[in-house]
N, C-alpha and C positions, 0 to 999 in steps of 0.2 A: 329705237330699240338698241341699235349699236352704241348710241351715245350713252344710254343708261348702263350698258354692260361695261363700257370703258370707265365710266365714273365709279362703278362698283369695284372694278379691278384696281383702280387707283386707291380707293379707300382701303381695300384689303392689303394692298402693298404698303400703305402708310401704317396700317395696324401692325403688319409684320415687322416693319422697321422699328416701330415704337416698342414692340415686344422684344426685339433684339437688343435695343438700347437698355430696356429694363433688365433683361437678363445679364447684359454686360455690367450695368450698375450694381446689380445684386451680387455678381461675382466679385466685383471690386470691393463691395462692402464686406463680403465674407472674408476676402483676403485681409482687409484692414482689421476686421474683428479678430481674425486669427493672430495677426501681428500684435494687437493690443493684448490679447489673451497671453501670448508668449511673453510680452513685456511684464504683464502682471505676475506671471509665474516666476519670472526672473527676479522681480522686485520682492516677491514673497520669500524666495530662496535667500536673497541678500538680507532681508529682515530677519529671517530665521538664523542665518549665519551670525548676524550682528547680536541677536539675543543670546546665542550660544557663547559668543565672545564676551558679552557683558557678564554672563553667568560665570564664565571662567575667570574673568578679571575680579568679580565680586568674591568668588571662592578663594582666589589667590590672595586678594586683599585681606579676607578674613583669616586665612592661614598665616599671612604675614603679621597681622595684628596679634593673633594668638602666640606666634613665635616671639614677637616683641615683648608681650606680657610675660611669657615664660622666661625669657632672658632677663627681664627686669626683676622678676621674682628670684631667679638664681643669683643675680648680682646682689639683691637685697639680703638673701640668705647668707651669701658669702661674706658680705659686709657685717652682718649681724654676728656671724661666727667669729670674725676677726675681733669684734668688739665684745664678745661674750664674757671675757674675763675683766672687762672694764667697769669701773664705777664712775658715775657723773656726780660731782659735788657742785651744787648751785648756791650762790650767795656769798662766797668768800670774797672780801674786798680785794680790789686790784692792788698789786704791789707787795702784799704781806709776805709773799713767798721769796722775795729778794733777800730778806734778812734771815728767814728761818729755813727756807727750803720746803718743797712740797711734802717730803717725807715727815718732817717734824710737825707740819700743820695737820697731816693725816693722823699722826699719833696723838696729838692734842685732842682732836675730834673724838677718837676712840676712847681715850681716858676720860674725857669730860662727859661723854654721853653714854658710853657702854662700858662701865667699869668691869663687868664680868668678862669682857673680851680683851682687856689690856695685856694679859699675859699670853695671848694666843700666838703672838709672833708672826703677824702677817708679813708676807714677802712682797714688797713693792717692786715691780719690774720696770715700770715706766710711769711718769707723771708729767702732765703739761696742761697749759691753758688751751682752750678751743673756742674760737679759731685762733691760729697762731698770731695773726696780726691784730693789734689793738686798734679799734675804731674809736676815735675821740668823741664821736657823736652818740656812741652807744650809752643808753641811760643806766644799764645794769652791768655788773662785772661779768667777765667771761667765765664760762664754766671750767672746772678743773676735771680733767680726765685722768684717772689713776688705774693702771693695770695691776691688779692685786690678786693674790691667791685666796681661795675660799671666800669669794665675795658674797655668796648666798647667806652666810651667817651674819654678815654686816647688814645686808638688805633686810633680813628677818628682824634683826634688832632695831633697825630704823623704823620698820613698820610698827613694831610693838611700842617703841618710845613715842613716836608721833610728835615729838617736840625737840628736835635736834638743833643745837646752837653751836656757834663758835665765838667765844668771848662775848656772849650775850646777844649776838646777832643770829636770828633764825636762819637756818640753812636747810637744804634738802639733799638727800642722798638717794640716787636712783640708779637703775641699770642704764648702760649706755647702748643705744640702738641707732640704727640708720634713721634718716629723716622720714622715709616711707613707713617704717615700722612704728615710729613714734606717732605719726598721723593715724595709722590704723588703730593703735592702742587708745588714742584720744577719742575715737569714734565709739568706743565701748563705754565712755564715762557716763552718759545719760542712762544707759541700760544698767550700769553698776549702781547708780543712785536709786533707781526703782527697785532693784533686787535687794539692796541693803535695807530699804524701807520695809520690805516684806520679810526681812530676816532670813534670807535664802543663802547666806554665806557666800557671796560672789567673790571671785578672784581671777585676775588675769595671769595666765601662764605664758612662758616663753614660746614663741615671740609675741603672738597676738591671739592666743586662744583664751576663751573665758570659761569658767566653771562655776557652778552653783548647785545648791541642794534642791532637788525636786523629787517628789514622791518618795522621800526617805533615802535617796542615794545621790552621790555627787556625780554630775554629768558634765562633760567637757565638749565645747562646741568650737570648731575652728573658724567659723565665720557667721555672719548674720543670717545667711540663707538657711543653714542647718538649724540655727536657733529658731527661726520662724517656723520651719517644718515641725519641730518638736513642740513648740507652743501651740500650733494648730492642732496637733494630735491630742495634747493635753486638754485643750478647750473642748474638742469633740467628746473626749472621754468624760469630762466634767458635765457636759450637757446631757449625756446618756445617764450618768449617775443621778443628776438632779431630776431628770424625767422619771426614772425608776422610783426615786424617793417620793416625788410628788404623787405618783400613782399609789404608792403604799399608804401615804398620809390620807389621800382621798378615800381609800378603802376603809381605813381605821375610823375616819370621821363618819362615814356612812353606817358602819356597824354601831358606833356610839349613838348616832341619831335613832336608829331602829330600836336599840335597847332602851333609850329614854322614852320613846313613843310607847313601847310595850309596857314599861313601868307605869306611865300615866294612865294607860287604858286599864291596867289591873287595879290601879288606885281608884279610878272612877267606876269600876264595876263593868267596864266594857269588855274585859277579857278575863277569863278564868285563870287564876295563878297556875304556874307550871306544875307545882307539887300536887295540886288537886286534879288537874287534867290528865295526869299520868296514869291514874287508875281507871281502866276501861270498864270495870264491873259496876262503877257507881253511875247513878243517873246523870244524864247530860245536864250541863250547867245552863241555867236559864237567866237571862238578863233581867236584873231588877231595876226597872225604870225609876221607881221611887228612891231607891238607894243612890243611884247615880245622880238624880236631881238634887238630893240633899247634899251630896258631896260637892257638886258644882256651886251651890248657893253658899256653902261653908267657905269655899275657896275665894269666892267673890268678896265675902265679908272681911276675910283676912286681908 
């Protein structure tokens, strides 16, 4: 009996010790879990800080990019303003200015191509080849840049003439712009061709705006984005007008179809003519089967 009691006490003691070990292990696991949770929270905070930093860097980069674009635009505008009084003459052979001088060449071009402007007395402030240094590998002559008063009259005359020459050699006279502005103006060329084909009177304005006639008035667009918005509005308006017109045409066709059916029924005796049915005091119209049958047979013979 005592032996059984001792055995039971030992087993209970072992169970108690095992329970203490389990409780100790559980406490250690809770401590480790708390530490892991703390590390996860710290990691999440660091990730959040990094995301905020990335956002700040992105915004700063966007602001820097916008600032660079603005500065580039300002530089381009400044350069275009400096060049605004300039004319660019393209196609004059190299070296002819050594004997005659730029001013005399310019006067010969005016007299030979625009006789109505020869007595205008344009004042040439500056004239030179561009670029300054001659490249022997260049296949075409350098352009001549002339700073002259009232250049718009010359450009207008050149646009109207469209066949400007110097001693029989075809040349071109255009406004002098920065490289960026010239590229921007070239991007309008395909659109200009389409608009000219539709007789919409397109024109490029200083420095890179385009205008054309739409809905009976001249409209000017500074860039392709504005033009796209306007064309979308015009297309939507056109779709609405076409839908309204189609609805009106369908209604007219339906009325004509009903009128034609009515006439056929009256002709075959299936319907009383409107003039006769309008008198209510007359006896009701009776359908004449024999008359209708004869009408149908007569039509078939024809």
